[in-house]
C-alpha positions in Angstrom: 13.5 31.7 40.4 16.7 30.2 38.5 16.4 28.7 35.2 18.8 25.8 33.9 18.3 27.0 30.3 21.4 28.8 28.8 19.4 31.6 26.8 15.7 32.3 27.5 15.5 35.0 25.0 17.1 33.2 21.8 15.4 33.3 18.4 15.3 30.9 15.7 17.1 32.4 12.9 17.1 29.5 10.2 16.0 26.0 10.0 18.1 23.5 8.0 18.4 19.7 7.2 21.3 17.6 6.1 21.8 13.9 5.6 22.5 11.1 3.2 20.4 9.6 0.4 21.1 6.4 -1.4 19.7 4.2 -4.3 20.5 2.0 -7.2 22.5 3.6 -10.0 19.8 4.1 -12.9 20.6 5.2 -16.3 17.8 7.7 -16.0 18.6 9.2 -12.8 22.5 9.0 -12.1 23.1 12.1 -14.4 20.8 14.2 -12.2 23.1 13.7 -9.2 26.3 13.9 -11.2 25.2 17.2 -12.5 24.2 18.5 -9.1 27.6 17.5 -7.7 29.8 18.6 -10.5 27.9 21.5 -12.0 28.4 21.1 -15.7 27.3 18.6 -18.3 27.5 18.5 -22.0 25.5 15.9 -24.3 26.5 14.7 -27.8 24.3 12.5 -30.1 26.1 9.9 -32.2 24.9 8.4 -35.5 22.7 5.9 -33.8 20.7 8.5 -31.9 22.4 7.6 -28.7 23.6 10.3 -26.3 27.1 10.6 -24.6 27.2 12.9 -21.6 30.3 14.3 -20.0 30.3 15.8 -16.5 32.9 18.3 -15.4 33.6 20.3 -12.3 32.2 23.8 -12.5 35.0 26.1 -11.2 32.7 28.8 -9.9 30.8 29.4 -6.7 27.6 29.1 -8.5 26.8 25.4 -8.3 23.4 24.1 -9.0 21.1 23.6 -6.0 18.2 21.2 -5.5 14.9 21.3 -3.6 14.3 18.1 -1.8 10.7 17.3 -1.1 9.3 14.9 1.5 5.7 13.6 1.4 5.2 12.7 5.2 1.8 11.2 6.1 1.9 12.8 9.4 3.6 16.3 8.8 2.5 16.6 5.3 4.5 17.9 2.2 7.9 19.3 3.2 10.2 21.1 0.9 14.0 22.0 1.6 15.3 24.6 -1.1 18.8 25.4 -1.9 20.0 21.8 -1.0 23.5 21.2 -2.2 25.2 17.7 -3.0 28.4 17.8 -1.0 29.7 14.5 -1.9 28.9 11.3 -3.7 30.0 7.7 -3.4 29.4 5.2 -6.0 29.9 1.4 -5.0 30.3 -1.3 -7.7 30.8 -4.9 -6.9 31.0 -7.8 -9.2 27.7 -9.6 -9.5 25.8 -6.8 -7.6 23.7 -3.9 -8.8 25.8 -0.6 -8.7 24.7 1.9 -5.8 25.3 5.4 -4.9 25.0 7.6 -1.8 24.8 11.3 -1.9 25.6 13.6 1.2 23.2 16.6 1.1 23.4 20.0 3.0 
């Protein structure tokens, strides 16, 4: 009997996920995403005890990766290791809270 399936003997080699994640810009979290995107951060403390952070593009192929975790009530806990931030968009409008979106692969 014939089959309309292209390949009946194929094997699953790797599972992966990609998508976008967005939120409000938070002083405590935005650095995490900038570091994940650019790869290098340096921090200096001034005389008042405040820190200034500088993020620069890491010029190597060893960019930091993330493990994204999801707590799904049906599927349970899911983890996606070696997630990379591909791009980031920050949106700032007068009178509005700044937001960001990261594209993940």
